[in-house]
C-alpha positions as CSV (number, residue, x, y, z in Angstrom):
1,M,101.4,82.1,106.1
2,V,104.7,83.5,104.9
3,T,107.8,81.8,106.3
4,I,110.4,84.3,107.6
5,L,113.9,83.3,106.6
6,E,115.9,85.9,108.6
7,S,116.5,85.9,112.3
8,K,118.5,88.1,114.7
9,I,120.6,85.9,116.9
10,T,121.6,87.4,120.3
11,C,124.6,85.9,122.1
12,P,123.8,85.1,125.7
13,N,127.4,85.5,126.6
14,C,128.1,89.0,125.4
15,G,124.8,90.3,124.0
16,H,126.1,90.8,120.5
17,E,123.3,90.7,117.9
18,K,123.5,89.7,114.2
19,K,120.9,89.1,111.5
20,E,121.4,85.8,109.8
21,D,119.7,84.0,107.0
22,M,118.2,80.7,108.2
23,P,118.6,77.5,106.1
24,T,115.4,75.9,104.9
25,N,116.7,72.4,104.4
26,A,118.6,71.8,107.7
27,C,118.8,72.8,111.3
28,Q,121.8,74.8,112.6
29,F,123.1,73.2,115.8
30,F,126.2,75.3,116.3
31,Y,126.8,79.1,115.8
32,E,129.9,81.0,116.7
33,C,129.4,84.5,118.0
34,E,131.6,86.8,115.8
35,N,132.2,89.1,118.8
36,C,133.2,86.8,121.7
37,K,133.8,83.6,119.7
38,Q,131.4,81.6,122.1
39,V,130.0,78.6,120.3
40,L,126.3,78.5,120.9
41,K,124.3,75.2,120.9
42,P,120.5,74.8,121.2
43,T,119.1,74.9,124.7
44,E,117.3,71.9,126.0
45,G,113.9,71.5,124.2
46,D,114.9,73.5,121.2
47,C,115.9,72.1,117.8
48,C,118.4,74.7,116.7
49,V,120.3,77.9,117.6
50,Y,117.6,80.0,115.9
51,C,114.9,78.6,118.2
52,S,117.1,79.2,121.2
53,Y,118.8,82.5,120.5
54,G,117.0,84.1,117.5
55,N,114.0,86.5,117.5
56,V,112.3,84.2,114.9
57,P,112.2,80.4,115.1
58,C,113.5,78.2,112.3
59,P,111.4,77.6,109.2
60,P,110.2,74.1,110.1
61,I,108.9,75.3,113.5
62,Q,107.2,78.3,111.8
63,E,105.5,75.9,109.4
64,D,104.4,73.5,112.2
65,K,106.5,70.7,110.8
66,G,108.3,70.0,114.0
67,C,112.0,69.8,114.6
68,C,114.2,69.7,111.5
């Protein structure tokens, strides 16, 4: 299985989308939308902003390693 390292984050506040490279050695808990400046945090039950707002979950989740 190939781990995907890019995810498109969609801001729930304004709908802005941006492709971002995901870190492989840490979770990203905060992400600031470059359009509306809203700071995104993971929703309950998710480990990072990519799992909550991205079209691809973070690498540890993709690899069945659990939360980072």
